[in-house]
C-alpha positions as MATLAB code, in Angstrom:
seq = 'XXXXXXXXXXXXXXXXXXXXXXXXXXXXXXXXXXXXXXXXXXXXXXXXXXXXXXXXXXXXXXXXXXXXXXXXXXXXXXXXXXXXXXXXXXXXXXXXXXXXXXXXXXXXXXXXXXXXXXXXXXXXXXXXXXXXXXXXXXXXXXXXXXXXXXXXXXXXXXXXXXXXXXXXXXXXXXXXXXXXXXXXXXXXXXXXXXXXXXXXXXXXXXXXXXXXXXXXXXXXXXXXXXXXXXXXXXXXXXXXXXXXXXXXXXXXXXXXXXXXXXXXXXXXXXXXXXXXXXXXXXXXXXXXXXXXXXXXXXXXXXXXXXXXXXXXXXXXXXXXXXXXXXXXXXXXXXXXXXXXXXXXXXXXXXXXX';
ca = [
      84.803  142.848  117.324;
      83.242  140.159  119.744;
      80.730  137.347  119.255;
      80.444  136.560  122.815;
      82.394  137.712  125.727;
      85.801  135.475  124.876;
      85.830  134.895  121.326;
      87.846  137.403  119.709;
      89.263  138.167  116.104;
      92.806  138.490  115.110;
      94.814  138.241  111.600;
      97.608  136.066  111.163;
      99.228  134.416  107.759;
      97.545  131.512  107.394;
      96.998  130.822  103.712;
      99.836  131.446  100.659;
     101.362  134.211  103.100;
      98.169  136.255  103.357;
      96.423  137.616  106.303;
      93.225  135.792  107.451;
      90.776  135.965  110.327;
      91.757  134.042  113.316;
      88.926  133.072  115.647;
      89.572  132.069  119.125;
      87.225  129.847  120.663;
      87.434  129.482  124.493;
      85.490  128.107  127.568;
      81.717  129.071  127.429;
      81.899  130.241  123.709;
      79.373  129.289  120.884;
      81.131  126.895  118.351;
      79.003  127.397  115.752;
      78.699  130.707  115.811;
      82.272  131.368  115.704;
      82.395  129.327  112.351;
      79.071  130.986  111.102;
      81.058  134.307  111.894;
      84.312  133.407  109.624;
      84.983  134.764  106.497;
      86.398  132.269  104.093;
      90.231  131.868  105.112;
      89.737  131.465  108.375;
      91.284  129.703  111.256;
      88.930  128.831  114.307;
      91.039  127.720  117.125;
      89.796  126.037  120.048;
      91.905  127.259  123.290;
      89.960  125.395  125.702;
      89.934  121.548  127.193;
      85.985  121.781  126.993;
      83.189  119.543  125.730;
      81.198  121.448  123.166;
      78.104  119.685  122.741;
      76.157  120.087  119.166;
      76.735  119.595  115.893;
      78.869  121.423  113.900;
      78.455  122.564  110.034;
      79.906  124.867  107.145;
      79.614  124.840  103.634;
      81.290  126.894  100.356;
      84.144  128.440  102.225;
      87.921  127.787  103.271;
      87.934  127.111  106.684;
      90.445  125.311  109.389;
      89.024  124.183  112.834;
      91.638  123.047  115.180;
      92.948  122.609  118.891;
      95.229  125.219  119.965;
      98.540  124.088  121.444;
      98.111  122.277  124.330;
      94.790  121.671  124.339;
      92.101  118.593  123.817;
      88.874  119.795  123.274;
      85.947  117.841  122.189;
      83.452  118.248  120.035;
      80.252  115.889  121.204;
      78.149  115.687  118.023;
      78.559  115.495  114.291;
      80.823  117.634  111.945;
      79.481  118.284  108.474;
      81.402  119.945  105.696;
      80.163  120.502  102.112;
      80.498  122.676   98.776;
      77.887  122.928   96.166;
      78.838  126.505   94.737;
      82.550  126.337   93.877;
      85.827  125.084   94.852;
      86.736  125.299   98.886;
      89.238  124.014  100.629;
      88.681  123.125  104.676;
      91.024  121.325  107.173;
      90.339  119.627  110.682;
      93.481  119.766  113.036;
      93.861  117.552  116.807;
      90.318  117.047  117.128;
      88.621  114.339  119.073;
      84.882  114.247  117.230;
      82.498  112.249  119.158;
      79.543  112.034  116.706;
      80.101  111.746  112.482;
      81.893  113.364  109.883;
      80.076  113.809  106.693;
      81.653  115.430  103.883;
      79.917  116.284  100.799;
      80.743  117.924   97.227;
      78.159  118.219   94.429;
      75.788  120.779   92.570;
      74.532  121.544   89.203;
      77.731  122.470   88.078;
      81.446  121.446   88.586;
      82.433  121.581   92.214;
      85.725  120.681   94.213;
      85.936  120.077   97.942;
      89.237  119.773   99.986;
      89.580  118.763  103.362;
      92.300  117.531  105.345;
      91.841  116.154  108.525;
      95.002  115.100  110.586;
      95.738  114.267  114.159;
      92.181  113.524  114.857;
      89.996  111.065  116.866;
      86.613  110.570  115.306;
      83.845  108.200  117.300;
      81.021  108.536  114.745;
      80.624  106.972  111.390;
      82.122  108.782  108.320;
      80.370  109.686  105.027;
      82.082  110.833  102.458;
      79.987  111.852   99.098;
      80.621  113.488   95.294;
      77.925  113.811   92.702;
      76.620  115.631   89.668;
      80.902  116.036   88.240;
      81.990  117.382   91.835;
      85.405  116.714   92.994;
      86.470  115.456   96.316;
      89.445  115.443   97.876;
      89.604  113.946  101.751;
      93.242  113.075  103.136;
      93.162  111.260  106.768;
      96.890  111.742  108.309;
      97.031  110.288  111.691;
      93.650  110.065  112.095;
      91.830  106.984  113.894;
      88.262  106.320  112.806;
      86.426  103.985  115.663;
      83.525  103.417  113.136;
      82.761  102.550  109.499;
      84.181  104.823  107.014;
      81.936  104.780  103.554;
      82.754  106.608  100.489;
      80.387  106.832   97.502;
      80.110  108.706   94.015;
      77.887  109.095   91.423;
      76.685  110.844   88.014;
      80.184  111.498   86.912;
      82.039  112.682   90.195;
      85.580  112.010   91.288;
      86.586  111.273   94.809;
      90.132  110.537   95.838;
      90.642  109.478   99.480;
      93.828  109.318  101.351;
      94.883  107.559  104.498;
      98.682  107.657  105.891;
      99.053  106.201  109.558;
      95.906  106.131  110.165;
      93.302  103.674  111.708;
      90.183  102.464  110.897;
      87.944  100.545  113.365;
      85.757   98.872  111.650;
      84.694   98.686  107.565;
      86.632  101.373  104.775;
      84.576  100.790  102.109;
      84.033  102.684   98.885;
      81.564  102.724   95.850;
      81.350  104.009   92.778;
      77.902  104.771   90.515;
      77.098  106.032   87.746;
      80.148  106.290   85.565;
      81.969  108.001   88.608;
      85.122  106.907   89.936;
      87.051  106.848   93.460;
      90.642  106.451   94.092;
      91.731  105.176   97.644;
      95.201  104.916   98.535;
      95.823  103.528  101.991;
      99.630  103.742  103.572;
     101.267  102.776  106.734;
      97.500  102.053  107.835;
      95.216   99.865  109.625;
      92.010   98.481  108.623;
      90.315   96.171  111.519;
      87.328   94.696  109.710;
      87.176   94.734  106.038;
      88.488   97.013  102.985;
      86.029   97.116  100.057;
      86.187   98.778   97.086;
      83.287   98.643   94.347;
      82.507  100.268   91.182;
      79.550   99.562   89.231;
      79.913  102.199   86.792;
      81.377  102.453   83.212;
      84.476  104.692   85.419;
      87.657  102.647   86.541;
      88.324  103.178   90.296;
      91.459  102.675   91.738;
      92.938  100.935   94.931;
      96.485  101.564   96.027;
      97.457   99.750   99.595;
     101.113  100.095  101.071;
     102.745   98.543  104.006;
      99.225   98.403  105.747;
      97.597   96.028  108.344;
      94.251   94.480  107.236;
      93.287   92.827  110.566;
      90.308   90.479  111.154;
      89.169   90.572  114.907;
      87.349   87.320  114.855;
      84.370   86.714  114.069;
      84.533   87.296  110.280;
      85.381   83.326  109.084;
      82.965   84.092  105.865;
      83.765   87.633  105.263;
      86.692   88.535  102.931;
      89.663   91.025  104.244;
      90.113   92.750  101.158;
      87.317   92.729   98.797;
      87.880   94.502   95.025;
      85.132   94.376   93.038;
      84.902   94.609   89.104;
      86.361   97.922   87.322;
      88.927   98.677   90.189;
      92.857   98.548   89.579;
      94.018   97.525   92.510;
      97.832   97.278   93.803;
      98.774   95.877   96.970;
     102.422   95.900   98.151;
     103.658   94.937  101.661;
     100.368   94.418  103.227;
      99.421   91.833  105.900;
      96.391   90.203  105.369;
      95.117   87.851  108.398;
      91.632   86.818  110.434;
      89.106   86.585  107.594;
      87.199   83.879  105.838;
      89.017   85.134  102.757;
      91.979   86.978  102.936;
      92.315   88.697   99.439;
      89.239   88.569   96.939;
      89.637   90.109   93.257;
      89.452   89.950   89.705;
      91.884   90.138   86.516;
      93.010   94.057   87.946;
      94.079   92.798   91.097;
      98.083   92.876   91.658;
      99.860   92.329   94.616;
     103.769   92.025   95.818;
     105.584   91.341   98.899;
     102.607   90.340  100.739;
     101.807   88.292  103.868;
      98.603   86.506  103.798;
      98.244   83.895  106.974;
      95.527   82.612  109.315;
      92.213   82.684  107.017;
      89.721   80.463  107.311;
      88.828   79.232  103.975;
      91.620   80.711  101.917;
      94.529   83.438  102.044;
      93.720   84.280   98.260;
      90.141   84.167   96.632;
      89.757   82.333   93.452;
      89.235   85.529   91.151;
      92.986   86.201   91.347;
      95.326   83.985   89.228;
      98.862   83.021   89.681;
     100.507   85.767   87.663;
      98.875   88.678   89.480;
     100.830   87.899   92.811;
     104.821   88.250   93.525;
     106.777   87.427   95.824;
     104.567   87.108   98.656;
     104.372   84.498  101.697;
     101.086   82.956  101.071;
     100.708   80.569  104.531;
      98.260   77.904  102.791;
     100.346   77.457   99.461;
      98.381   79.419   96.902;
     100.700   79.894   94.094;
     103.817   78.579   96.025;
     106.536   78.650   93.467;
     105.553   80.643   90.621;
     106.541   84.196   90.518;
     108.710   83.865   93.722;
     105.843   83.282   95.766;
     106.061   80.971   98.630;
     104.047   78.800  101.310;
     104.596   78.011  104.742;
     103.858   79.133  108.602;
     105.355   83.054  109.097;
     106.205   83.151  112.645;
     104.539   86.323  113.427;
     104.434   88.290  116.630;
     101.517   89.838  118.255;
     102.738   93.360  116.799;
     102.459   91.701  113.211;
     106.575   91.357  113.262;
     108.008   88.662  111.549;
     109.744   86.653  114.523;
     113.400   85.517  114.128;
     113.817   83.159  111.969;
     110.468   83.796  109.666;
     111.068   82.544  106.396;
     109.358   85.432  105.488;
     112.386   87.702  106.660;
     114.436   89.560  103.863;
     111.969   87.403  101.026;
     110.404   90.122   99.233;
     111.102   92.214   96.011;
     113.183   95.332   96.945;
     112.322   96.592   93.235;
     108.690   96.038   93.823;
     106.347   98.480   92.142;
     105.344  101.068   94.593;
     107.453   99.998   97.459;
     107.528  102.882  100.340;
     110.614  103.671  102.455;
     108.807  102.776  105.618;
     106.816   99.958  106.634;
     103.908  100.310  109.222;
     105.738  101.551  112.267;
     107.752  103.970  110.218;
     111.080  102.055  110.222;
     113.235  102.206  106.965;
     111.859   99.823  104.852;
     114.991   97.459  103.496;
     116.898   95.842  106.311;
     119.161   92.913  106.998;
     116.477   90.972  109.176;
     118.379   87.981  108.909;
     121.970   88.892  109.766;
     123.619   87.859  106.809;
     125.205   90.812  105.686;
     122.818   91.968  103.014;
     119.650   93.820  103.505;
     116.572   92.984  102.026;
     112.633   94.002  102.084;
     110.505   91.779  104.273;
     107.178   90.267  103.135;
     104.418   92.007  104.849;
     104.045   95.445  106.737;
     106.352   95.120  109.002;
     109.948   95.366  108.731;
     112.479   93.611  111.203;
];
């Protein structure tokens, strides 16, 4: 069977050990036509270094869209993945996408959509939506989003977005409305503008940040680095926040440990957070110093956000902190002997010396 002169179909063990179609896309082929022809459970593999111009859309089927080994194709357009008729699972792998990414789940009945995005470079806005009792799961792994990422839920929907070893060139925003909820997990990742989680519904959303950099690029003197609204259970561990007006702003449901907050113009910690919510953290402006193991002072940080030798933040965190990861932002072992005293302890912040 052929779709064009070079698109062909083979069968591979792609899902759960069973045979599924593999469609090969090469130079000059119509990528959307290949996706349209692919039965649910297929792998569409681009074996080309070409630029494929035009938006790509698929709905209501399991599909993997990936670059072939050794190839670097570019999709010059947006990619839209949706599910409105039942469960579906899809993936994007090793792709450069020059438009936006839109992920949508929702129908009159319960609906489930799962999308895995790995080793991708996204140049446009990422929009994630779930409505009408839908469940949407989006996983980023080693993926860069150069524009803002906006996740929204409403009408009893549930959305979970996990980012691991990923980068966000602009804002990462999660909002839930109308008794819906969002779970946002950010691990060993970097946000270059603001991280905002807001819940205006009766549901309870969650934010978990671990071994991550929240770094303002300048010009954000009036903005918070991490901004947590009501009805959000937030936990930040070994996270570095710098370069904003207020570093961390939250309420009574916000907790943090082994944090490094410095270089924020107005305050490192906002007024909605009390001393009992932050522990074992280096807060440069002295907020909560002397309480719960918190301390103030200049951290001595290099351009890569590593603590420099002699920094008061080295080996100064709590090794037993809840949700402490095993690796730091750069992938190194989390607990090491940074000050050379023969005893290993965790540093504060995203990076272990």
